[in-house]
C-alpha positions in Angstrom: -11.8 7.8 18.6 -11.3 4.0 18.7 -7.9 2.7 19.7 -8.9 -0.9 19.3 -11.9 -2.5 17.4 -12.1 -6.3 17.8 -14.5 -8.2 15.6 -15.3 -12.0 15.9 -12.0 -12.4 17.7 -10.8 -15.9 18.9 -7.5 -17.3 20.2 -6.4 -20.9 20.3 -3.5 -23.0 21.6 -2.6 -26.1 19.7 -6.0 -26.0 18.0 -8.0 -25.7 21.2 -10.0 -22.5 21.6 -9.1 -20.5 24.7 -11.4 -17.5 24.1 -13.9 -17.0 21.3 -16.3 -14.7 19.6 -15.1 -11.4 21.1 -16.6 -8.2 19.7 -15.7 -5.0 21.5 -13.9 -1.6 21.1 -11.8 0.6 23.2 -12.2 4.3 22.8 -9.7 7.0 23.7 -10.2 7.8 27.4 -11.9 4.5 28.3 -11.2 2.6 31.5 -11.9 -1.0 30.4 -11.7 -3.8 32.9 -11.5 -7.4 31.6 -12.9 -9.6 34.3 -13.5 -13.3 34.7 -12.3 -16.4 36.5 -8.8 -17.9 36.1 -8.4 -19.5 32.8 -11.2 -17.6 31.1 -8.9 -16.0 28.5 -8.1 -12.6 30.0 -4.3 -12.7 29.8 -4.5 -14.4 26.3 -6.5 -11.5 25.1 -4.0 -9.0 26.4 -1.2 -10.9 24.6 -3.3 -10.6 21.4 -3.7 -6.8 21.8 0.0 -6.6 22.2 0.6 -8.7 19.1 2.3 -11.3 21.1 -0.4 -13.8 20.2 -2.0 -14.2 16.7 -5.8 -14.6 16.5 -7.0 -17.9 15.3 -10.1 -16.0 13.9 -11.3 -12.5 13.6 -9.5 -9.1 13.4 -8.0 -6.4 15.7 -8.1 -3.0 14.1 -5.9 -0.3 15.6 -6.7 3.4 15.3 -6.2 6.8 16.9 -2.5 6.9 15.8 -1.7 4.2 18.3 1.7 2.6 17.8 2.5 -0.7 19.6 5.9 0.6 20.8 4.0 3.4 22.6 1.8 1.1 24.7 2.7 1.0 28.4 2.5 -2.6 29.7 2.5 -3.8 33.3 2.6 -7.6 33.2 2.2 -10.1 36.1 5.4 -10.2 38.1 7.7 -13.2 38.2 10.1 -14.1 41.0 13.0 -13.1 38.9 11.6 -9.6 38.3 10.9 -9.1 42.0 14.6 -9.7 42.7 15.9 -7.3 40.0 19.1 -5.6 41.3 18.6 -2.0 40.1 17.5 1.3 41.7 14.0 2.6 41.6 15.1 5.4 39.3 16.9 3.0 36.9 13.8 0.7 36.7 11.5 3.6 36.0 13.9 5.2 33.4 14.1 1.9 31.6 10.5 2.5 30.5 11.8 5.1 28.1 13.8 2.6 26.1 11.4 2.6 23.1 11.8 6.4 22.9 15.6 6.3 22.3 15.5 5.3 18.6 19.1 4.9 17.4 20.5 6.6 20.5 22.3 4.4 23.1 21.9 6.8 26.0 19.0 8.5 27.9 18.7 12.3 27.3 17.1 15.1 29.2 13.7 14.3 27.9 13.7 10.7 29.1 15.2 11.7 32.5 12.5 14.4 32.9 9.8 11.9 32.1 11.1 9.4 34.6 11.3 11.9 37.4 7.8 13.2 36.6 6.4 9.7 36.9 8.4 9.0 40.1 6.8 12.1 41.6 3.4 11.1 40.3 3.6 7.7 42.0 5.0 9.2 45.2 8.3 7.4 44.9 10.7 10.2 45.6 11.6 9.0 49.1 12.7 5.6 47.7 14.1 6.8 44.4 17.6 5.6 45.1 16.7 2.4 46.9 17.2 -1.1 45.3 14.1 -2.4 43.7 14.4 -5.9 45.2 14.4 -4.4 48.7 11.0 -2.9 48.3 7.6 -4.2 49.5 5.2 -5.7 46.9 3.1 -2.5 46.8 6.1 -0.3 46.3 7.4 -2.5 43.5 4.0 -2.3 41.7 4.1 1.5 42.0 7.6 1.5 40.5 6.4 -0.8 37.6 3.4 1.4 37.0 5.7 4.5 36.8 7.9 2.5 34.4 4.9 1.7 32.2 3.9 5.3 32.2 7.3 6.3 30.8 6.4 4.3 27.7 3.1 5.9 26.8 1.0 9.0 26.5 -2.0 7.1 25.2 -2.6 3.6 26.6 -1.8 1.4 29.6 -2.3 -2.4 29.6 -2.3 -3.8 33.1 -2.4 -7.5 33.8 -3.6 -8.2 37.4 -1.7 -5.2 38.8 -2.9 -5.7 42.4 -2.4 -9.5 42.6 -1.0 -10.5 46.0 -1.3 -7.1 47.5 -3.1 -6.4 50.8 -6.4 -4.4 50.7 -5.0 -1.1 51.8 -2.2 -1.2 49.2 -4.7 -2.4 46.6 -7.0 0.5 47.2 -4.1 2.9 46.9 -2.9 1.5 43.6 -6.4 1.5 42.2 -6.5 5.2 43.1 -3.3 5.9 41.2 -4.6 4.1 38.1 -7.9 6.0 38.2 -6.0 9.3 38.6 -3.9 8.4 35.5 -7.0 7.8 33.5 -8.9 10.9 34.6 -6.1 13.5 34.9 -3.7 12.3 32.3 -6.4 11.2 29.9 -4.6 7.9 29.4 -6.8 5.0 28.3 -6.7 2.0 30.6 -7.2 -1.7 29.8 -6.9 -3.7 33.0 -7.2 -7.5 33.6 -8.7 -8.3 37.0 -10.4 -11.2 38.8 -11.7 -8.7 41.3 -15.1 -7.9 39.8 -16.3 -6.0 42.9 -13.4 -3.5 42.7 -13.5 -3.3 38.9 -17.0 -1.9 38.8 -16.0 0.9 41.2 -13.4 2.3 38.9 -13.9 1.2 35.3 -16.1 2.9 32.7 -16.5 -0.3 30.8 -16.6 -4.0 31.6 -15.6 -7.0 29.3 -16.6 -10.2 31.2 -15.1 -13.4 29.8 -15.7 -17.1 30.4 -13.8 -18.4 27.4 -16.3 -16.3 25.4 -17.8 -12.9 25.8 -20.5 -12.9 28.5 -20.8 -9.1 28.5 -19.3 -6.0 27.0 -20.6 -2.4 27.7 -20.6 0.4 30.2 -20.3 -0.4 33.9 -23.7 1.0 34.7 -25.3 -1.4 32.2 -23.2 -4.3 33.4 -24.6 -3.8 36.9 -28.1 -4.0 35.5 -27.4 -7.1 33.4 -28.1 -10.7 34.2 -24.3 -11.3 34.3 -23.7 -8.3 36.6 -26.6 -9.5 38.8 -24.9 -12.9 39.4 -21.4 -11.6 40.0 -22.1 -8.2 41.7 -25.6 -8.5 43.1 -27.0 -5.9 40.7 -30.5 -5.7 39.4 -31.6 -8.1 36.7 -32.9 -6.9 33.4 -36.7 -6.8 33.2 
Protein backbone atom coordinates (compact mmCIF):
# COMPACT_ATOMS: atom_id res chain seq x y z
CA UNK A 1 0.00 0.00 0.00
CA UNK A 2 1.63 3.23 -1.17
CA UNK A 3 1.53 6.27 1.13
CA UNK A 4 3.42 8.47 -1.34
CA UNK A 5 4.05 8.11 -5.07
CA UNK A 6 6.27 10.83 -6.54
CA UNK A 7 6.55 11.16 -10.31
CA UNK A 8 8.97 13.48 -12.18
CA UNK A 9 9.07 15.68 -9.08
CA UNK A 10 11.08 18.92 -8.97
CA UNK A 11 11.31 21.88 -6.59
CA UNK A 12 12.65 25.36 -7.28
CA UNK A 13 13.33 28.61 -5.45
CA UNK A 14 12.96 31.85 -7.43
CA UNK A 15 13.11 29.91 -10.67
CA UNK A 16 16.27 28.01 -9.77
CA UNK A 17 15.94 24.23 -9.50
CA UNK A 18 16.95 22.84 -6.11
CA UNK A 19 16.14 19.19 -6.71
CA UNK A 20 14.84 17.62 -9.93
CA UNK A 21 13.46 14.52 -11.61
CA UNK A 22 12.51 12.51 -8.52
CA UNK A 23 10.61 9.26 -9.06
CA UNK A 24 10.03 7.10 -6.00
CA UNK A 25 7.34 5.68 -3.74
CA UNK A 26 6.93 5.01 -0.04
CA UNK A 27 5.03 1.89 0.96
CA UNK A 28 3.38 1.24 4.28
CA UNK A 29 5.99 -0.10 6.71
CA UNK A 30 9.01 1.22 4.76
CA UNK A 31 11.99 2.83 6.46
CA UNK A 32 13.26 5.25 3.82
CA UNK A 33 16.43 7.24 4.37
CA UNK A 34 16.95 10.31 2.19
CA UNK A 35 20.70 10.86 2.05
CA UNK A 36 23.09 13.26 0.37
CA UNK A 37 25.40 16.16 1.03
CA UNK A 38 24.28 19.49 2.48
CA UNK A 39 22.34 21.49 -0.10
CA UNK A 40 21.38 18.43 -2.14
CA UNK A 41 17.62 19.02 -1.72
CA UNK A 42 16.80 16.67 1.15
CA UNK A 43 14.99 19.12 3.45
CA UNK A 44 13.26 20.76 0.47
CA UNK A 45 11.79 17.38 -0.45
CA UNK A 46 10.52 16.88 3.11
CA UNK A 47 8.78 20.28 2.93
CA UNK A 48 7.20 19.15 -0.31
CA UNK A 49 5.91 15.93 1.22
CA UNK A 50 4.38 18.01 4.03
CA UNK A 51 2.78 20.38 1.49
CA UNK A 52 4.85 23.26 2.83
CA UNK A 53 6.50 23.63 -0.58
CA UNK A 54 4.74 23.38 -3.94
CA UNK A 55 6.47 21.35 -6.67
CA UNK A 56 7.65 23.28 -9.71
CA UNK A 57 7.09 20.13 -11.73
CA UNK A 58 5.62 16.67 -11.26
CA UNK A 59 3.15 15.18 -8.84
CA UNK A 60 2.90 13.75 -5.31
CA UNK A 61 0.12 11.18 -4.96
CA UNK A 62 -1.05 10.33 -1.44
CA UNK A 63 -2.69 7.01 -0.60
CA UNK A 64 -3.32 4.48 2.14
CA UNK A 65 -5.83 6.77 3.85
CA UNK A 66 -2.98 9.08 4.90
CA UNK A 67 -4.05 12.53 6.08
CA UNK A 68 -1.53 15.34 6.39
CA UNK A 69 -2.68 16.26 9.90
CA UNK A 70 -1.85 12.68 10.94
CA UNK A 71 1.84 12.83 10.01
CA UNK A 72 4.34 12.99 12.86
CA UNK A 73 7.09 15.49 12.04
CA UNK A 74 10.39 16.05 13.81
CA UNK A 75 12.13 19.07 12.30
CA UNK A 76 15.65 20.32 12.83
CA UNK A 77 15.78 22.13 16.16
CA UNK A 78 16.29 25.88 16.44
CA UNK A 79 17.87 27.70 19.38
CA UNK A 80 14.45 29.03 20.39
CA UNK A 81 12.98 25.51 20.48
CA UNK A 82 15.83 24.25 22.66
CA UNK A 83 15.00 26.92 25.25
CA UNK A 84 11.26 26.15 25.39
CA UNK A 85 10.00 26.65 29.00
CA UNK A 86 7.63 23.69 29.42
CA UNK A 87 7.75 20.31 31.11
CA UNK A 88 8.58 17.14 29.21
CA UNK A 89 4.99 15.95 29.68
CA UNK A 90 3.57 19.21 28.30
CA UNK A 91 5.81 19.10 25.23
CA UNK A 92 4.93 15.47 24.46
CA UNK A 93 1.21 16.07 25.05
CA UNK A 94 1.25 18.98 22.60
CA UNK A 95 1.79 16.42 19.84
CA UNK A 96 -1.89 15.51 20.26
CA UNK A 97 -3.14 18.97 19.23
CA UNK A 98 -4.35 17.83 15.82
CA UNK A 99 -6.53 15.20 17.48
CA UNK A 100 -8.57 17.72 19.46
CA UNK A 101 -10.85 18.86 16.65
CA UNK A 102 -13.13 21.55 18.06
CA UNK A 103 -12.21 20.73 21.65
CA UNK A 104 -10.03 23.19 23.59
CA UNK A 105 -8.73 20.71 26.16
CA UNK A 106 -6.91 17.37 26.23
CA UNK A 107 -9.02 14.36 27.17
CA UNK A 108 -8.19 10.93 28.59
CA UNK A 109 -7.29 9.55 25.18
CA UNK A 110 -4.66 12.23 24.49
CA UNK A 111 -3.18 11.96 27.98
CA UNK A 112 -3.00 8.17 27.66
CA UNK A 113 -1.23 8.48 24.29
CA UNK A 114 1.27 10.97 25.73
CA UNK A 115 2.07 8.76 28.70
CA UNK A 116 2.48 5.69 26.48
CA UNK A 117 5.00 7.49 24.30
CA UNK A 118 6.82 8.91 27.32
CA UNK A 119 7.18 5.34 28.53
CA UNK A 120 8.19 4.08 25.06
CA UNK A 121 11.02 6.65 24.82
CA UNK A 122 12.08 6.00 28.44
CA UNK A 123 11.29 9.50 29.66
CA UNK A 124 9.40 8.68 32.86
CA UNK A 125 12.24 9.71 35.14
CA UNK A 126 12.37 13.21 33.59
CA UNK A 127 8.65 13.57 32.84
CA UNK A 128 8.23 16.62 35.09
CA UNK A 129 11.53 18.31 34.30
CA UNK A 130 11.73 21.49 32.23
CA UNK A 131 12.49 20.75 28.58
CA UNK A 132 15.13 23.48 28.29
CA UNK A 133 17.15 21.93 31.13
CA UNK A 134 17.63 18.63 29.29
CA UNK A 135 20.62 17.41 27.32
CA UNK A 136 20.46 17.41 23.53
CA UNK A 137 19.81 13.68 23.40
CA UNK A 138 17.02 13.90 25.96
CA UNK A 139 15.41 16.75 24.05
CA UNK A 140 15.42 14.71 20.85
CA UNK A 141 13.74 11.78 22.60
CA UNK A 142 11.09 14.18 23.89
CA UNK A 143 10.49 15.54 20.40
CA UNK A 144 10.32 12.03 18.97
CA UNK A 145 7.71 11.12 21.59
CA UNK A 146 5.82 14.30 20.67
CA UNK A 147 5.88 13.40 16.96
CA UNK A 148 4.59 9.91 17.78
CA UNK A 149 1.57 11.46 19.50
CA UNK A 150 0.54 12.92 16.14
CA UNK A 151 0.53 9.70 14.13
CA UNK A 152 -0.18 6.01 13.83
CA UNK A 153 1.07 5.79 10.24
CA UNK A 154 4.05 7.96 9.27
CA UNK A 155 6.98 9.79 10.85
CA UNK A 156 9.02 12.38 8.92
CA UNK A 157 12.37 13.01 10.62
CA UNK A 158 14.72 15.76 9.44
CA UNK A 159 18.29 15.09 10.66
CA UNK A 160 17.11 13.76 14.06
CA UNK A 161 20.64 12.98 15.33
CA UNK A 162 22.35 16.20 14.22
CA UNK A 163 24.80 17.42 16.88
CA UNK A 164 24.46 14.34 19.09
CA UNK A 165 27.42 12.29 20.31
CA UNK A 166 27.90 8.74 18.92
CA UNK A 167 26.44 6.90 21.93
CA UNK A 168 23.28 9.03 22.02
CA UNK A 169 23.01 8.80 18.23
CA UNK A 170 23.06 5.00 18.31
CA UNK A 171 20.42 4.98 21.06
CA UNK A 172 18.09 7.29 19.10
CA UNK A 173 18.52 5.23 15.93
CA UNK A 174 17.54 2.20 18.00
CA UNK A 175 14.32 3.86 19.15
CA UNK A 176 13.45 4.84 15.57
CA UNK A 177 14.03 1.31 14.30
CA UNK A 178 11.90 -0.09 17.12
CA UNK A 179 9.06 2.29 16.21
CA UNK A 180 9.25 1.06 12.63
CA UNK A 181 9.39 -2.67 13.36
CA UNK A 182 7.20 -2.96 16.46
CA UNK A 183 4.64 -0.19 15.90
CA UNK A 184 4.60 -0.70 12.11
CA UNK A 185 4.97 3.04 11.57
CA UNK A 186 6.49 4.09 8.27
CA UNK A 187 9.67 6.16 8.59
CA UNK A 188 11.02 8.79 6.19
CA UNK A 189 14.28 10.17 7.59
CA UNK A 190 16.65 12.77 6.19
CA UNK A 191 20.27 12.10 7.06
CA UNK A 192 23.76 13.07 5.91
CA UNK A 193 25.08 9.99 7.74
CA UNK A 194 25.05 7.45 4.92
CA UNK A 195 26.99 4.80 6.85
CA UNK A 196 24.38 4.67 9.63
CA UNK A 197 21.47 4.98 7.21
CA UNK A 198 22.33 1.71 5.47
CA UNK A 199 22.39 -0.10 8.82
CA UNK A 200 18.78 0.72 9.66
CA UNK A 201 16.83 1.70 6.53
CA UNK A 202 14.92 -0.66 4.23
CA UNK A 203 15.20 1.81 1.32
CA UNK A 204 17.60 4.57 0.27
CA UNK A 205 16.92 7.71 -1.76
CA UNK A 206 20.26 9.37 -2.57
CA UNK A 207 20.10 12.96 -3.79
CA UNK A 208 22.58 15.38 -5.28
CA UNK A 209 20.10 17.97 -6.57
CA UNK A 210 18.68 15.08 -8.56
CA UNK A 211 17.99 11.41 -7.90
CA UNK A 212 21.22 9.39 -7.90
CA UNK A 213 19.60 6.24 -6.53
CA UNK A 214 16.30 4.93 -5.21
CA UNK A 215 15.67 1.36 -4.12
CA UNK A 216 16.23 -1.23 -1.41
CA UNK A 217 19.28 -0.83 0.82
CA UNK A 218 20.73 -4.15 -0.32
CA UNK A 219 20.67 -2.95 -3.93
CA UNK A 220 22.10 0.43 -2.94
CA UNK A 221 25.15 -1.22 -1.43
CA UNK A 222 25.74 -3.10 -4.70
CA UNK A 223 25.21 -0.05 -6.90
CA UNK A 224 27.86 2.28 -8.31
CA UNK A 225 26.57 5.07 -6.00
CA UNK A 226 26.69 2.82 -2.95
CA UNK A 227 30.15 1.66 -3.94
CA UNK A 228 31.44 5.23 -3.86
CA UNK A 229 29.79 6.31 -0.63
CA UNK A 230 29.71 3.09 1.38
CA UNK A 231 32.47 0.94 -0.06
CA UNK A 232 30.01 -1.61 -1.43
CA UNK A 233 30.53 -3.80 -4.45
CA UNK A 234 30.14 -2.26 -7.89
CA UNK A 235 27.62 -3.62 -10.34
CA UNK A 236 29.06 -6.00 -12.91
